[in-house]
C-alpha positions in Angstrom: -0.1 0.1 -0.5 1.8 3.4 -1.1 0.8 6.8 0.3 1.6 9.6 -0.8 3.9 11.9 1.3 2.6 14.7 1.8 -1.2 13.5 2.8 -3.0 15.1 5.7 -3.6 12.8 8.4 -7.2 12.7 7.7 -7.0 11.2 4.4 -4.8 8.6 5.7 -7.1 7.8 8.6 -9.9 7.2 5.7 -8.1 5.4 3.8 -7.0 2.8 6.8 -11.0 2.7 8.0 -12.0 2.1 4.2 -8.8 -0.9 4.0 -9.6 -2.3 7.7 -13.4 -3.3 5.8 -11.7 -4.3 2.6 -8.2 -5.9 2.7 -7.6 -9.1 4.5 -6.6 -9.1 8.2 -2.6 -10.3 6.8 -2.3 -7.1 4.3 -4.0 -4.9 6.5 -0.9 -5.5 9.3 1.2 -5.3 6.8 0.4 -1.8 5.4 -0.3 -1.0 9.4 3.7 -2.4 10.1 4.7 0.5 6.7 2.5 3.3 7.8 4.2 3.5 11.6 7.6 2.9 10.1 7.2 5.7 7.3 5.0 8.7 8.1 5.7 11.0 11.2 4.6 11.2 15.0 2.9 14.5 13.6 0.3 12.4 11.2 0.5 8.9 13.2 -1.4 10.7 15.9 -4.4 11.2 14.3 -4.8 7.4 13.3 -3.5 6.5 17.1 -6.9 6.1 19.1 -8.9 4.7 16.1 -5.8 1.9 16.0 -5.8 1.0 19.5 -10.2 0.6 19.5 -9.9 -1.1 16.1 -7.1 -3.6 18.1 -8.9 -3.7 21.2 -12.6 -3.0 20.7 -14.3 -0.1 22.0 -15.0 0.8 25.8 -19.1 0.1 25.9 -17.9 -3.3 24.2 -19.8 -2.7 20.8 -17.2 -3.3 19.0 -14.6 -6.4 19.2 -11.4 -5.6 17.5 -9.3 -7.9 16.8 -11.1 -10.7 19.3 -7.9 -11.5 21.0 -9.3 -13.1 23.7 -11.1 -16.1 21.3 -8.0 -16.0 18.9 -6.0 -19.2 19.5 -2.6 -20.0 17.4 -4.3 -24.2 16.6 -7.5 -22.6 16.1 -6.7 -19.8 12.8 -2.5 -19.7 12.8 -2.0 -17.4 10.2 -4.2 -14.5 12.2 -2.8 -15.6 15.7 1.0 -15.3 14.5 0.4 -12.4 12.7 -1.4 -10.0 15.9 1.0 -11.9 18.0 3.9 -10.5 16.1 1.8 -7.4 15.2 1.6 -6.2 18.9 4.9 -7.8 20.4 6.2 -5.7 23.6 9.2 -5.1 20.6 6.7 -5.7 17.7 5.5 -2.5 15.6 2.4 -1.5 17.7 4.7 -1.1 20.6 7.0 1.0 18.2 4.4 3.4 17.7 3.9 4.4 21.1 7.0 4.7 22.1 7.2 7.3 18.5 4.7 9.4 19.9 6.2 9.5 23.4 8.8 10.8 22.2 6.3 13.9 20.8 4.7 14.1 24.0 1.2 13.9 22.7 -1.9 13.3 24.6 -4.8 11.4 24.9 -8.2 11.7 25.8 -10.1 8.6 28.0 -13.3 9.0 29.2 -13.4 8.9 33.2 -17.1 6.9 32.7 -15.4 3.8 31.6 -12.9 3.8 34.4 -13.7 1.0 37.4 -17.3 2.2 39.4 -14.9 3.8 42.8 -12.5 5.3 41.0 -15.7 6.9 38.6 -16.9 7.9 41.6 -14.2 9.5 43.4 -13.0 11.5 40.3 -16.3 12.6 40.1 -16.6 13.9 43.6 -13.6 15.5 43.2 -11.8 13.2 45.6 -8.0 12.4 44.0 -7.6 7.9 44.2 -5.0 6.9 45.3 -3.3 5.5 42.7 -0.8 7.7 41.3 -2.1 6.6 38.0 -4.7 9.4 37.7 -2.8 12.4 39.8 -2.7 15.3 37.5 -4.6 14.1 34.5 -8.3 14.9 35.1 -9.2 17.3 32.0 -12.7 19.0 32.9 -15.5 19.5 30.4 -15.1 22.6 28.6 -18.0 25.0 28.7 -20.6 23.1 27.2 -18.9 19.4 26.9 -19.9 17.0 29.4 -18.2 14.5 30.5 -14.7 14.2 32.2 -11.6 12.8 30.3 -7.8 11.9 32.0 -5.5 13.6 29.7 -3.3 9.7 28.9 0.0 9.6 27.1 0.5 7.2 24.2 2.1 4.4 26.5 -0.7 5.1 29.2 -3.7 5.0 26.6 -2.6 2.0 25.2 -2.3 0.1 28.3 -5.7 1.2 29.8 -7.4 0.2 25.8 -5.5 -3.4 26.8 -6.4 -4.0 30.2 -9.9 -2.9 30.1 -10.7 -5.3 27.2 -10.5 -7.8 29.4 -14.0 -6.7 31.3 -15.7 -4.5 28.8 -16.2 -6.4 25.8 -19.0 -9.3 26.3 -18.4 -12.6 28.2 -17.6 -15.5 26.2 -20.7 -17.6 25.3 -21.1 -20.9 26.8 -21.1 -22.7 23.7 -17.6 -21.8 22.6 -15.2 -24.0 24.9 -11.5 -21.6 25.0 -9.0 -22.5 26.9 -8.1 -19.0 28.3 -4.4 -20.0 28.3 -4.3 -20.6 24.8 -5.7 -17.2 24.0 -3.9 -14.7 22.6 -5.1 -12.3 25.2 -3.8 -14.6 28.2 -0.2 -14.6 26.1 0.3 -11.6 25.3 -0.4 -10.5 29.3 2.5 -12.9 30.2 4.7 -11.1 27.6 4.1 -7.4 28.9 4.5 -9.2 33.0 8.0 -10.6 31.4 9.1 -7.5 29.0 8.0 -4.8 31.6 8.4 -6.7 35.3 11.9 -9.0 34.2 12.8 -11.3 37.1 16.4 -11.4 35.3 18.7 -8.2 34.4 18.6 -5.0 35.8 16.6 -2.9 33.4 13.4 -4.0 31.5 14.6 -4.4 27.5 15.3 -0.9 26.1 13.1 -1.2 22.2 14.2 0.5 19.3 11.9 3.5 18.5 13.9 3.8 15.0 15.5 2.1 12.3 18.6 3.4 13.0 19.5 2.0 16.4 18.4 1.6 19.9 17.5 3.9 22.1 15.3 3.4 25.6 12.0 5.4 25.6 11.6 8.7 26.8 9.9 9.3 30.5 6.8 11.1 30.1 7.1 14.9 30.9 7.6 15.9 34.5 3.7 17.5 34.5 3.2 20.5 36.5 1.6 18.7 39.8 4.1 16.1 40.7 3.5 12.5 40.3 2.0 11.8 43.4 2.6 9.2 46.1 1.0 6.2 46.7 -0.3 5.2 49.7 3.1 6.0 52.3 5.5 6.6 49.1 5.8 8.4 46.3 6.5 7.3 42.6 9.9 5.5 42.5 11.0 7.0 39.4 10.5 10.6 40.7 11.8 9.6 44.0 15.3 8.2 42.1 15.6 10.9 40.3 15.4 13.6 43.2 18.5 12.0 45.0 20.6 12.5 41.6 22.3 15.4 40.1 21.3 14.5 36.8 19.0 12.1 34.8 21.4 10.7 32.4 23.3 9.4 35.5 21.2 5.9 35.4 19.6 5.3 32.4 17.3 2.7 34.2 15.2 5.9 35.5 14.1 6.1 31.7 13.0 2.6 31.9 11.2 2.2 35.3 8.1 4.4 35.2 6.9 1.6 31.9 7.4 -1.1 34.7 5.0 1.2 37.5 2.7 2.6 34.8 2.0 -1.3 33.9 1.8 -2.2 37.4 -1.2 0.1 38.0 -3.0 0.2 34.8 -3.7 -4.0 35.7 -4.2 -3.6 39.5 -6.9 -0.5 38.7 -8.6 -1.8 35.7 -9.2 -6.0 36.9 -8.7 -5.1 41.0 -9.9 -2.0 42.1 -14.1 -3.1 41.0 -14.9 -2.5 44.7 -14.7 0.4 47.6 -12.7 -0.5 50.2 -14.6 2.3 52.2 -17.8 0.6 51.5 -16.2 -2.9 52.3 -15.4 -1.2 56.3 -18.4 0.5 56.7 -21.0 -2.4 55.2 -18.4 -5.2 57.3 -19.2 -7.5 54.8 -17.9 -8.4 51.4 -21.8 -8.3 50.6 -21.7 -4.6 49.7 -23.7 -4.5 46.5 -21.7 -3.5 43.6 -22.4 -3.9 40.1 -19.3 -5.2 38.7 -19.0 -9.4 38.3 -15.8 -11.2 37.2 -15.8 -13.5 34.9 -13.5 -16.8 35.5 -11.5 -15.8 32.1 -11.0 -12.1 34.7 -9.9 -14.2 37.7 -7.2 -16.8 35.5 -5.5 -13.4 34.1 -5.6 -12.1 37.6 -3.8 -15.2 38.8 -1.5 -15.0 35.8 -0.6 -11.4 37.4 0.0 -12.5 41.3 2.2 -15.7 40.1 4.4 -13.6 37.9 4.6 -10.5 40.9 5.4 -13.0 43.1 8.3 -14.3 40.7 9.1 -10.4 40.5 9.4 -9.8 43.9 11.7 -12.4 44.4 13.9 -12.1 41.8 15.5 -9.8 44.2 19.0 -11.2 45.3 19.3 -12.2 49.0 21.8 -9.1 50.2 18.8 -6.6 48.5 15.5 -8.6 49.5 16.0 -7.2 52.9 14.9 -3.8 54.3 17.2 -3.3 56.7 19.5 -2.8 52.8 17.7 -0.2 51.5 19.5 2.8 50.5 19.7 5.7 48.3 21.8 3.8 46.1 19.7 0.9 45.6 18.1 0.8 41.7 15.0 1.9 41.0 14.1 -1.5 39.6 15.3 -2.8 43.1 13.0 -0.7 44.7 9.9 -1.3 43.0 10.6 -5.2 43.2 10.5 -4.8 46.9 7.1 -2.7 47.1 5.4 -4.0 44.2 3.0 -5.9 46.0 2.6 -5.0 49.1 2.3 -0.9 48.1 0.0 -1.5 44.7 -1.5 -5.1 45.0 -1.8 -6.1 49.1 -5.1 -4.2 49.8 -7.3 -4.0 46.7 -6.7 -7.6 45.6 -8.2 -8.6 49.4 -11.1 -6.7 48.8 -11.5 -8.5 45.3 -11.3 -11.7 47.0 -13.6 -10.8 49.7 -16.3 -9.8 47.4 -15.7 -13.1 44.9 -16.0 -15.0 48.4 -19.2 -13.9 49.2 -21.0 -13.5 45.7 -19.4 -16.4 43.2 -21.9 -19.1 42.8 -21.6 -22.3 45.0 -20.3 -24.4 41.9 -17.3 -25.9 40.1 -16.3 -23.0 38.2 -15.3 -21.2 42.2 -11.7 -22.9 40.9 -10.6 -20.6 39.5 -11.1 -17.8 42.3 -10.0 -20.3 44.6 -6.2 -21.0 43.1 -5.8 -17.4 43.0 -6.1 -17.2 46.2 -3.3 -20.1 46.7 -1.0 -18.8 44.5 -1.3 -15.5 46.3 -0.3 -17.7 49.6 2.2 -19.1 48.4 5.2 -16.6 47.2 7.8 -19.5 48.1 6.4 -21.9 45.0 7.6 -18.5 42.4 10.8 -18.2 44.7 14.0 -19.3 42.8 15.3 -21.5 45.4 12.2 -23.6 44.7 14.0 -25.8 42.1 16.3 -27.0 44.3 13.8 -28.4 46.4 14.2 -32.3 46.5 11.3 -34.5 45.0 10.5 -36.9 47.8 6.8 -37.1 49.0 6.7 -35.1 51.8 6.4 -31.5 51.5 8.9 -29.4 52.5 8.6 -26.6 55.1 7.8 -23.2 54.6 10.8 -21.1 55.3 10.7 -18.3 58.3 12.1 -16.0 55.7 8.4 -16.0 54.2 7.6 -14.9 58.6 6.5 -11.4 57.5 5.2 -11.8 54.0 2.5 -13.8 56.2 1.9 -11.3 58.7 1.6 -8.4 56.9 -1.2 -10.7 54.4 -2.9 -12.1 58.1 -6.4 -11.4 56.8 -5.8 -13.2 53.0 -4.6 -16.3 55.5 -7.4 -16.0 58.4 -10.5 -14.6 56.9 -10.3 -16.0 54.0 -10.1 -19.2 55.7 -13.5 -18.6 57.1 -14.9 -17.3 54.5 -14.0 -20.7 52.7 -15.3 -22.7 55.6 -18.8 -21.3 55.1 -18.9 -21.8 51.7 -17.8 -25.8 52.1 -20.0 -26.0 54.5 -22.9 -24.6 51.8 -21.1 -27.2 49.0 -22.3 -30.8 47.7 -19.3 -32.4 48.8 -20.0 -35.3 46.7 -19.2 -33.9 43.9 -15.5 -34.6 42.8 -15.0 -31.2 42.1 -16.0 -29.8 45.3 -14.3 -32.5 47.3 -11.6 -31.2 45.2 -11.5 -27.8 46.4 -11.5 -28.7 50.0 -8.5 -31.3 49.7 -6.5 -28.1 47.7 -7.1 -25.9 50.8 -6.2 -28.3 52.9 -3.1 -29.3 51.9 -1.7 -25.8 51.3 -2.9 -24.7 55.1 -1.2 -27.9 56.3 2.2 -27.3 54.8 4.8 -27.6 57.7 5.8 -24.6 59.5 2.6 -22.6 57.9 0.4 -22.6 60.7 2.6 -21.9 63.4 3.8 -18.6 61.6 0.1 -17.9 61.3 -0.6 -18.4 64.8 2.4 -16.0 65.7 0.5 -13.4 63.5 -2.7 -13.8 65.1 -0.8 -13.5 68.4 0.8 -10.1 67.4 -2.2 -8.6 66.3 -3.8 -9.6 69.6 -1.4 -8.0 71.8 -2.5 -4.4 73.2 -3.9 -2.1 70.8 -2.0 0.6 68.8 -3.2 3.6 67.8 -3.7 3.6 63.9 -4.3 6.6 62.2 -7.6 6.7 59.6 -7.7 6.8 56.1 -8.0 10.0 54.8 -9.2 11.2 51.1 -7.1 13.2 49.2 -8.6 16.1 46.8 -7.3 17.6 43.8 -6.6 20.8 45.4 -3.6 18.8 47.7 -0.3 20.3 48.0 2.1 17.4 48.4 5.3 17.5 47.0 7.0 13.9 45.5 10.6 14.9 47.2 9.5 14.1 50.1 11.8 11.2 51.4 10.4 7.8 52.2 9.3 6.9 55.8 11.5 5.4 58.0 11.3 1.5 58.3 8.5 0.1 60.8 10.2 -2.5 62.8 8.0 -3.3 65.1 5.8 -6.4 63.5 3.2 -5.8 65.8 2.3 -2.6 64.3 2.5 -4.1 61.0 0.1 -6.7 61.5 -2.2 -4.1 63.3 -1.8 -1.7 60.6 -2.7 -4.5 57.6 -5.3 -5.7 59.6 -6.9 -2.0 60.6 -5.9 -0.9 57.3 -8.5 -3.2 55.7 -11.4 -3.8 58.1 -11.3 -0.4 60.2 -9.8 0.5 63.3 -12.8 -0.8 65.2 -13.5 -4.2 63.5 -14.1 -8.1 65.2 -11.2 -10.1 64.5 -12.3 -13.8 64.7 -9.1 -15.7 65.5 -8.5 -18.7 62.7 -8.0 -21.0 65.5 -10.5 -20.2 68.1 -13.5 -21.7 69.1 -15.6 -20.5 66.7 -13.5 -21.5 63.8 -13.2 -25.0 65.4 -16.5 -25.6 65.7 -17.0 -24.5 61.9 -13.7 -27.3 61.3 -15.8 -30.0 63.3 -18.9 -29.2 61.1 -17.1 -29.3 57.8 -15.4 -32.6 59.2 -18.9 -34.5 60.1 -19.6 -33.3 56.3 -17.2 -34.9 54.5 -17.1 -38.4 57.1 -21.3 -38.0 55.7 -20.3 -37.4 51.9 -18.0 -40.2 51.8 -21.0 -42.3 53.3 -23.9 -41.1 50.9 -20.9 -41.4 48.0 -20.6 -44.8 48.4 -24.6 -45.0 48.8 -25.1 -43.6 45.3 -22.9 -45.9 44.1 -24.2 -48.8 45.4 -27.4 -47.8 43.6 -26.1 -46.4 40.4 -23.8 -50.0 40.1 -27.3 -51.9 39.1 -27.7 -51.5 35.8 -29.0 -48.1 35.3 -29.6 -48.5 31.5 -32.3 -51.6 32.4 -33.7 -50.0 35.2 -34.2 -47.6 33.2 -36.2 -49.2 30.4 -38.2 -51.2 32.9 -39.7 -48.0 34.2 -40.1 -46.7 31.0 -42.1 -49.9 30.0 -44.2 -49.6 32.9 -42.6 -52.5 35.2 -39.9 -50.2 37.7 -40.3 -47.0 39.5 -40.8 -43.6 38.4 -40.1 -42.1 41.3 -37.7 -39.1 40.7 -36.5 -39.2 43.9 -34.9 -42.7 44.2 -31.8 -41.1 43.4 -29.7 -38.2 44.7 -29.9 -35.4 42.6 -27.9 -32.2 42.8 -24.1 -34.1 41.9 -22.1 -35.3 39.5 -21.2 -39.0 40.1 -23.7 -40.7 37.7 -22.3 -38.6 34.9 -18.3 -39.8 36.2 -19.5 -43.7 37.5 -16.7 -45.7 40.2 -14.2 -43.5 39.3 -16.0 -40.5 40.2 -16.5 -42.4 43.4 -13.3 -43.3 44.2 -11.6 -39.6 43.6 -14.3 -38.1 46.2 -13.2 -40.6 48.8 -9.4 -40.1 47.9 -9.9 -36.4 48.2 -11.9 -36.4 51.6 -10.3 -38.8 53.0 -6.4 -36.6 52.8 -8.7 -33.6 53.6 -9.8 -35.0 56.7 -6.3 -35.6 57.8 -4.8 -32.5 56.7 -7.7 -30.4 58.8 -6.3 -33.2 61.8 -2.8 -31.9 61.3 -4.2 -28.2 60.8 -6.0 -27.4 63.9 -4.8 -30.6 65.6 -8.0 -32.8 66.0 -7.9 -35.6 68.1 -8.4 -39.4 66.7 -11.4 -39.3 69.0 -13.0 -36.6 68.3 -13.1 -37.8 63.9 -14.0 -41.1 65.5 -16.6 -40.2 67.2 -18.5 -38.4 64.4 -17.9 -41.4 62.2 -20.2 -43.3 65.0 -22.5 -41.2 65.0 -23.1 -40.6 61.5 -22.7 -44.4 61.5 -26.2 -44.4 63.9 -27.7 -42.3 61.7 -28.5 -45.0 59.5 -31.4 -47.4 59.9 -31.3 -51.0 59.5 -31.5 -51.0 55.9 -29.0 -48.7 55.3 -31.3 -46.0 53.5 -31.3 -42.0 55.0 -33.4 -41.2 57.8 -35.2 -37.6 57.9 -33.1 -34.6 57.2 -31.7 -33.7 60.6 -34.8 -31.8 62.6 -35.9 -30.7 66.2 -39.3 -31.2 67.1 -41.0 -27.7 67.0 -44.7 -26.6 68.4 -45.7 -27.1 65.0 -43.6 -30.0 63.8 -40.5 -30.2 62.5 -38.2 -27.4 61.9 -35.0 -28.2 59.8 -31.7 -27.3 61.3 -28.7 -25.4 58.9 -27.0 -29.1 58.8 -31.2 -30.3 57.5 -31.1 -27.6 55.1 -27.9 -28.4 53.9 -28.8 -32.1 53.3 -32.3 -31.6 51.5 -30.3 -28.7 49.4 -27.8 -31.3 48.3 -30.1 -34.3 47.8 -28.1 -36.0 50.8 -31.8 -36.6 52.5 -35.8 -35.8 51.6 -38.6 -36.4 53.2 -41.2 -38.9 51.7 -43.8 -36.8 50.4 -47.0 -38.2 48.2 -49.7 -36.6 46.8 -52.7 -36.6 48.7 -55.1 -35.2 45.8 -57.5 -36.4 43.4 -55.0 -38.2 40.9 -57.2 -37.1 38.1 -56.4 -33.7 38.8 -52.5 -34.0 39.7 -50.3 -31.7 37.8 -49.8 -33.1 34.4 -46.0 -34.9 34.0 -43.0 -34.5 31.6 -44.1 -37.7 30.2 -47.8 -36.9 29.1 -49.3 -34.9 26.2 -51.0 -31.3 27.7 -53.6 -31.6 25.2 -54.2 -34.9 25.0 -54.4 -34.9 29.1 -57.0 -32.3 29.0 -59.4 -33.7 26.2 -59.0 -37.2 28.1 -60.4 -36.0 31.4 -63.1 -33.8 29.3 -64.4 -37.5 28.1 -63.8 -39.4 31.0 -65.8 -36.5 33.1 -68.2 -36.4 30.5 -69.0 -40.3 30.6 -69.1 -40.7 34.8 -71.6 -38.1 34.8 -73.7 -39.8 32.3 -73.6 -43.2 33.4 -72.5 -43.0 36.8 -76.1 -44.7 38.4 -75.1 -47.7 36.2 -71.2 -47.4 37.5 -72.1 -47.4 41.3 -74.7 -50.6 40.6 -72.4 -52.4 38.7 -69.7 -51.6 41.4 -71.7 -52.8 44.2 -73.2 -56.1 43.0 -71.1 -59.4 44.6 -70.0 -61.6 42.2 -67.4 -62.0 39.7 -68.9 -58.8 37.6 -68.8 -56.7 40.6 -65.3 -57.6 41.3 -64.2 -56.5 37.8 -65.6 -53.4 37.6 -64.5 -52.3 40.8 -61.0 -53.4 39.7 -61.3 -50.7 37.2 -63.6 -47.7 38.6 -62.6 -47.5 41.9 -58.8 -45.9 43.1 -56.5 -48.5 44.5 -54.9 -47.9 48.3 -57.5 -44.8 48.5 -57.6 -45.7 52.5 -53.8 -46.4 53.0 -52.8 -42.5 52.7 -50.7 -41.1 54.9 -50.7 -37.1 56.4 -48.0 -35.0 55.0 -46.1 -34.8 58.5 -43.4 -37.2 59.1 -44.4 -36.3 62.9 -47.3 -38.6 64.3 -48.6 -40.1 60.9 -51.7 -41.6 61.1 -54.3 -42.5 58.5 -56.4 -40.1 56.7 -59.9 -40.4 56.1 -60.4 -40.1 52.4 -63.4 -38.5 51.1 -66.1 -40.5 49.4 -65.6 -41.0 45.7 -67.8 -42.9 43.4 -66.3 -45.3 41.0 -65.4 -43.5 37.7 -63.1 -43.8 35.0 -59.8 -42.9 34.4 -58.5 -42.3 30.5 -55.2 -40.4 31.6 -53.2 -43.7 31.3 -53.7 -43.2 27.4 -52.2 -39.1 27.2 -48.8 -41.3 28.2 -45.9 -40.9 26.0 -45.1 -44.1 27.4 -48.8 -45.7 26.4 -48.7 -45.0 22.6 -44.9 -45.7 22.2 -46.5 -49.1 23.5 -49.2 -49.5 21.0 -47.0 -47.8 18.2 -44.8 -50.7 18.9 -47.2 -53.1 19.4 -48.9 -52.2 15.5 -45.0 -52.6 14.1 -44.8 -55.9 15.6 -48.0 -57.0 14.1 -46.7 -55.7 10.8 -44.1 -58.1 11.0 -46.2 -61.0 11.1 -48.6 -59.4 8.4 -51.7 -58.6 11.1 -53.7 -56.2 10.4 -54.5 -53.2 12.1 -58.2 -54.2 13.3 -56.6 -57.8 14.1 -54.4 -56.0 16.2 -56.3 -54.1 18.5 -58.3 -57.4 19.2 -55.7 -59.2 20.0 -54.4 -56.2 22.5 -58.3 -55.9 24.0 -58.3 -59.8 24.6 -55.1 -60.2 26.0 -56.0 -57.2 28.3 -59.2 -58.9 29.5 -57.1 -61.7 29.9 -54.8 -59.6 32.1 -57.9 -57.9 33.6 -59.4 -61.2 35.0 -56.2 -62.7 36.3 -55.4 -59.4 38.8 -59.4 -59.4 39.5 -59.0 -62.6 40.6 -55.5 -62.4 43.0 -57.4 -58.9 44.1 -60.5 -60.6 45.4 -58.6 -63.6 46.7 -56.0 -60.9 48.8 -59.2 -59.2 50.4 -60.0 -62.8 51.6 -57.1 -63.4 53.2 -56.8 -60.0 54.9 -60.1 -60.3 56.3 
């Protein structure tokens, strides 16, 4: 594609828009590469916002752009390869970003598209905590509407890239896409590896010109300083303030990209829930409109894993805060501060919301693994590779005690939240059993429990006064040249600061190893034991040739009771292997819980004995767990759990007129209603004759009573399982019922009979006569058997 060198930017933009419709994807990318190389920044400035939107989609989700969240190499290898090469950290798109960055261009980004708490804060003239927004808010001109942020090209690009994960519509359930294989997920990993390197002193420099390699310029110093985040200033600004010349350390040119990337990812992916609202409500159930998806959670987990590796890549002599000095490079300072300064607070509130709002199904596994990844930074430390591969888990080193203490709530309060979730889920399901096993296994790592207990003891020491958080307004006056606050050495103060900053000064803390949580653990152990027994019971039921049982019930010789098998779990779909896995997961989880909370063998044996006594002599489940009140049975929380998960049930029978019972799924609605009207008309017309016939004492009377009266009317019971007694049913005269003809099963049997008869050259009329004759013989036999049974009862 050849463009005249003197064409106007508007014509360049129009040409690219036209090509985006008319040319194939590969050709469009080749043209874009040539445009980026050949055109000056002044002309590229006009196409940059359109190009970013055409790649990542519009912020309202209407335009999907290149649909990177669904683009996979194994499905569309050509487009995938081209897109990844174009968007690579060293690719043409990033060269365009740095080309514009060198000229100090800014682009407007609407505040209305930011996460809810940030948008609300800016609209109320309150400056958000993150320095990402400082000195960037642009008020609308006279007559204009809406606030905007003035972003440099790198920020603008990263804002769109991060928001495309949540602004686009969720992928349809019918589209089975593995998130880790998608272009978006892999790009996130590449950007993290490039801008937050685990090896090397600075991020790799990027060539912004064909002739050589030069680091990208840092953004111009704003009139208002890039203000502090929480307790510290921008790492870049603080570093430069102690140097006589910026050129003294080229790393100062690069650290701003790393800091910006992390802040953008954290703000766009985690800052969707207000800490102030959470503290006010003292609950994760504050009403928020944003709902994360499983894909969103998986990307956040990728971020957390890389941040742990990034922070743990510090050399041993640099990792200790005591070695902090002005001579430390900005990247090393950033590694030390990345997780506690930028991630910790927002991640905790994000996790609290997920634990409180996520559906009680197997999709919670994504949230669980994200949580467990953050809890175990030692898994991403360099020394982990030197560990032996023996069966015994390695003890958690004491070097991680400060991390555990400064993240105490993430260990303790979220563990209690998980216990409450586990008590409401079906542990018979292998997927749910696996989640309980995973959590128990992580917390049972040697020395982890002891360090968590020490952290709780530090918090429960005599109170310290922690200053409340204060909002900062746009009129704030502070200097980024202010030095870092002195390092806090009091471990107790650190733990209290962590808890109070997240939960508020007057929070009520429930110790993880206190009596309340221990009671929850014992309840969970009881449910685990019960789930193991239930899984075995289901296995015994379902192993009895389910296919033949289903066929017999369809043909009328088996039970059609929908409650004869336990619903609500996936054991039926996975078979005996599923039962084995469930039993294995639950057995190991029970052992890990015993280790964590030092439960005695006697306590566990008592639980098993109590559940064993709950089985009757036939091995069937009794009633759900209840207490007897003045008006009958009252379900306990355990009883509600048993009913919801199909572990136990009340025996409920239909007590009304069988002709008026609800139409079943195996019946034809219109045909049942027509047959009811027909039988009602016959019953009204011949009621006297049918009553006379049924009152006879001979065989004809017995034959009519067998067909025209409802069986076992006198055997109906009260619905309440307490004080069962027989109920006197209202007297009903003999009547004809034709409802059985409205069943799919009956019609299918008749069609099969006519089809088989046609194979033997028997016509429809002859077949009908044979069916009537056969039924008469069957009815006579049943009449004789019924009368004989009544004589024996007398």
